[in-house]
C-alpha positions as CSV (number, residue, x, y, z in Angstrom):
1,M,0.0,0.0,0.0
2,A,2.9,2.4,0.8
3,G,4.5,1.5,-2.6
4,K,1.3,2.6,-4.4
5,L,1.2,5.8,-2.6
6,I,4.9,6.6,-3.3
7,G,4.4,5.8,-7.0
8,T,1.4,8.0,-7.2
9,I,3.2,10.9,-5.6
10,A,6.1,10.4,-8.1
11,I,3.7,10.6,-11.1
12,I,2.1,13.8,-9.7
13,G,5.6,15.3,-9.4
14,V,6.5,14.4,-13.0
15,L,3.3,15.9,-14.3
16,L,3.9,19.1,-12.4
17,A,7.5,19.3,-13.5
18,T,6.4,18.8,-17.1
19,L,3.8,21.5,-16.8
20,F,6.3,24.0,-15.4
21,S,8.8,23.1,-18.1
22,L,6.4,23.8,-20.8
23,G,5.6,27.1,-19.3
24,A,9.3,28.0,-19.0
25,R,10.0,27.1,-22.6
26,R,7.2,29.3,-23.8
27,N,8.3,32.2,-21.7
28,H,11.9,32.0,-23.1
29,A,10.9,31.4,-26.8
30,Q,11.4,35.1,-27.7
31,P,14.9,36.6,-28.0
32,R,16.0,38.9,-25.2
33,A,16.5,41.7,-27.8
34,A,12.9,41.5,-28.8
35,E,11.1,44.7,-29.7
36,A,9.2,46.6,-27.1
37,R,6.2,44.7,-25.8
38,Q,3.2,45.0,-27.9
39,P,-0.4,44.9,-26.6
40,H,-1.7,41.4,-26.2
41,T,-2.3,39.6,-29.5
42,P,-4.8,36.9,-30.3
43,E,-2.0,34.4,-30.5
44,R,-0.8,35.3,-27.1
45,A,-4.3,35.0,-25.7
46,R,-4.7,31.6,-27.3
47,S,-1.4,30.6,-25.8
48,R,-2.6,31.5,-22.3
49,S,-5.9,29.8,-22.9
50,S,-4.1,26.6,-24.0
51,M,-1.9,26.8,-20.8
52,A,-5.1,27.2,-18.7
53,K,-6.6,24.2,-20.3
54,K,-3.5,22.2,-19.6
55,L,-3.6,23.3,-16.0
56,V,-7.2,22.3,-15.7
57,A,-6.5,18.9,-17.3
58,T,-3.6,18.4,-14.9
59,I,-5.7,19.2,-11.9
60,G,-8.3,16.7,-13.2
61,V,-5.7,14.0,-13.5
62,L,-4.4,14.8,-10.0
63,A,-7.9,14.5,-8.6
64,L,-8.4,11.2,-10.3
65,L,-5.1,9.9,-8.9
66,V,-6.0,11.1,-5.4
67,S,-9.3,9.2,-5.7
68,V,-7.5,6.0,-6.8
69,V,-5.1,6.3,-3.8
70,S,-8.1,6.8,-1.5
71,L,-9.8,3.8,-2.8
72,S,-6.6,1.8,-2.5
73,V,-6.2,2.8,1.1
74,L,-9.8,1.8,1.9
75,A,-9.5,-1.6,0.2
76,L,-9.2,-3.7,3.3
77,F,-10.1,-7.3,4.0
78,T,-13.0,-7.5,6.5
79,D,-15.1,-10.1,8.2
80,T,-18.1,-10.3,10.5
81,T,-19.2,-12.9,13.0
82,S,-22.3,-13.0,15.3
83,V,-23.3,-14.7,18.6
84,P,-27.0,-15.5,18.3
85,A,-29.6,-17.0,20.7
86,N,-28.9,-14.7,23.8
87,T,-32.1,-15.6,25.6
88,F,-33.2,-14.5,29.0
89,T,-36.1,-15.9,31.1
90,T,-37.3,-14.5,34.4
91,G,-38.0,-16.6,37.4
92,T,-41.3,-16.9,39.1
93,V,-42.7,-16.6,42.6
94,D,-45.8,-18.8,42.9
95,I,-47.3,-19.4,46.4
96,S,-50.4,-21.6,46.9
97,T,-52.2,-23.3,49.7
98,S,-54.2,-26.5,50.2
99,P,-57.0,-26.2,51.1
100,T,-57.7,-23.0,49.3
101,T,-60.7,-22.0,51.4
102,A,-62.5,-22.8,54.7
103,L,-59.4,-23.9,56.6
104,V,-60.9,-23.8,60.1
105,T,-64.6,-23.5,60.7
106,F,-66.9,-24.1,63.6
107,S,-70.6,-23.6,64.1
108,T,-72.5,-23.1,67.4
109,M,-69.2,-22.7,69.3
110,A,-69.3,-22.5,73.1
111,P,-66.6,-21.4,75.5
112,G,-64.0,-24.2,75.7
113,D,-64.5,-25.4,72.1
114,E,-61.6,-25.5,69.6
115,V,-60.9,-26.6,66.0
116,T,-57.6,-27.7,64.4
117,A,-56.7,-28.1,60.7
118,A,-53.5,-28.3,58.6
119,V,-52.7,-26.2,55.6
120,T,-49.9,-27.0,53.0
121,V,-48.1,-24.0,51.7
122,S,-46.3,-24.6,48.4
123,N,-43.9,-22.7,46.2
124,A,-44.6,-23.7,42.7
125,G,-42.3,-21.1,41.3
126,T,-38.7,-21.2,40.1
127,L,-37.3,-18.8,42.7
128,A,-36.9,-19.2,46.5
129,L,-39.4,-17.1,48.4
130,R,-40.3,-15.8,51.8
131,Y,-43.9,-15.3,52.9
132,A,-46.0,-13.7,55.6
133,V,-49.6,-14.2,56.6
134,T,-52.2,-11.6,57.6
135,S,-55.7,-12.2,59.0
136,T,-58.6,-9.9,58.3
137,T,-62.0,-10.5,59.9
138,T,-65.5,-9.3,59.2
139,E,-66.0,-8.0,62.8
140,N,-63.9,-7.3,65.8
141,I,-65.8,-8.5,69.0
142,L,-65.8,-12.2,68.4
143,A,-62.5,-12.0,66.5
144,A,-60.9,-10.6,69.6
145,E,-62.4,-13.4,71.8
146,L,-61.2,-16.2,69.6
147,D,-57.6,-17.3,70.0
148,L,-55.5,-18.4,67.0
149,T,-52.3,-20.5,67.4
150,I,-50.2,-21.6,64.5
151,K,-47.4,-24.2,64.6
152,S,-45.0,-25.8,62.3
153,G,-43.7,-29.4,62.6
154,V,-46.8,-30.9,64.2
155,T,-46.8,-34.6,63.7
156,T,-50.5,-35.1,63.9
157,C,-52.4,-31.9,63.1
158,T,-55.6,-32.6,65.1
159,T,-57.0,-31.1,68.3
160,A,-55.7,-34.0,70.2
161,G,-52.3,-34.0,68.7
162,F,-51.8,-30.2,68.5
163,D,-50.2,-29.9,71.9
164,T,-48.0,-32.9,71.5
165,D,-45.2,-31.3,69.4
166,G,-44.3,-28.7,66.9
167,T,-43.0,-25.1,67.0
168,V,-45.2,-22.1,67.7
169,V,-45.0,-19.5,64.9
170,Y,-48.0,-17.5,66.1
171,A,-48.8,-17.6,69.8
172,A,-52.3,-17.7,71.1
173,A,-53.6,-14.3,70.1
174,D,-56.6,-12.7,68.3
175,L,-58.0,-14.5,65.3
176,G,-57.8,-11.2,63.4
177,N,-59.3,-7.7,63.0
178,T,-61.2,-5.7,60.4
179,T,-57.9,-4.0,59.8
180,A,-55.5,-6.8,58.8
181,I,-53.1,-8.0,61.5
182,N,-49.9,-9.9,60.9
183,V,-50.1,-13.5,62.2
184,I,-46.9,-14.7,60.5
185,G,-44.0,-12.4,59.7
186,N,-44.7,-9.1,58.0
187,P,-45.7,-8.5,54.3
188,T,-43.6,-5.4,54.1
189,S,-41.0,-5.9,51.4
190,G,-37.7,-7.3,52.6
191,A,-36.7,-9.8,55.3
192,D,-38.8,-9.3,58.4
193,A,-38.9,-11.2,61.7
194,G,-41.1,-14.2,61.5
195,D,-41.2,-14.5,57.7
196,R,-41.3,-18.1,56.4
197,A,-38.9,-19.2,53.7
198,L,-39.6,-21.7,51.0
199,A,-37.2,-23.0,48.3
200,A,-38.4,-23.4,44.7
201,S,-40.7,-26.3,44.3
202,A,-40.8,-26.8,48.1
203,N,-43.7,-26.9,50.6
204,E,-44.4,-27.0,54.3
205,V,-47.3,-27.8,56.5
206,L,-48.6,-25.4,59.1
207,C,-51.1,-26.4,61.8
208,F,-53.9,-23.9,62.7
209,N,-55.8,-24.1,66.0
210,V,-58.7,-21.8,66.9
211,S,-60.3,-21.9,70.3
212,L,-62.9,-20.0,72.2
213,P,-61.5,-19.8,75.8
214,L,-63.6,-20.6,78.8
215,A,-63.1,-17.0,79.9
216,A,-64.9,-15.7,76.8
217,T,-67.3,-12.8,77.6
218,N,-71.0,-12.7,77.0
219,A,-70.4,-10.0,74.4
220,A,-69.3,-12.8,72.0
221,Q,-72.6,-14.6,72.2
222,G,-74.6,-15.0,69.0
223,L,-71.9,-13.4,66.8
224,T,-70.3,-14.6,63.6
225,T,-67.0,-13.6,62.2
226,T,-65.2,-14.8,59.1
227,A,-61.4,-14.6,58.8
228,T,-59.5,-14.2,55.5
229,L,-55.9,-15.4,55.7
230,A,-53.6,-13.8,53.1
231,F,-50.3,-15.5,52.2
232,V,-48.1,-12.8,50.8
233,A,-44.9,-14.0,49.1
234,E,-41.8,-12.3,47.6
235,Q,-38.5,-13.4,46.1
236,T,-35.6,-13.8,48.5
237,K,-32.8,-13.5,45.8
238,N,-31.4,-10.0,45.7
239,N,-34.0,-9.0,48.4
């Protein structure tokens, strides 16, 4: 490539030298003892016009040569490769319960009655999660009289087996309130005390016990309350 450029420059130099040589010969064609200068003649005008045309032609040749050099400089070997199939898939957080409704119910309760039932909490998603549980009731008087206790690890989730083993995750406290209360952990984003963790595709069994204590007041008589348990989950990765 450098050789082409040097050769082109040499050609340009020869052309310019030739052009100047022609101009010099024409300027010295007349004897020094020539007569006093005469006004410009048509022949002299034609000579100058011819010189101008030669100059224009030379400039054109130089421009062409510069173009050729430019094209030669840009004539590079090139290649392209690609990396396809850059695919990304987001993970999922998918909490579910079994049963999905009416976990613990009791009609015509009297002080001293209690009911116990198990719920299976599953993570059907592809990401590990943590979850919290809130309870919202339809009224406050009976809900405050009823005691809810939640345990994990109970071998036999029945009223008879409830006190045998297991770990308490919600101590005997109100069933709920018309303003949701936290019964397991806290649904606020981020790790909170009491939150339960579940790996992807894992599950756990919680045992719920609801009792109406013998010390219940007469204000609870004839009332009905319905509790809604909300299981609120979020990813644990990067959170």
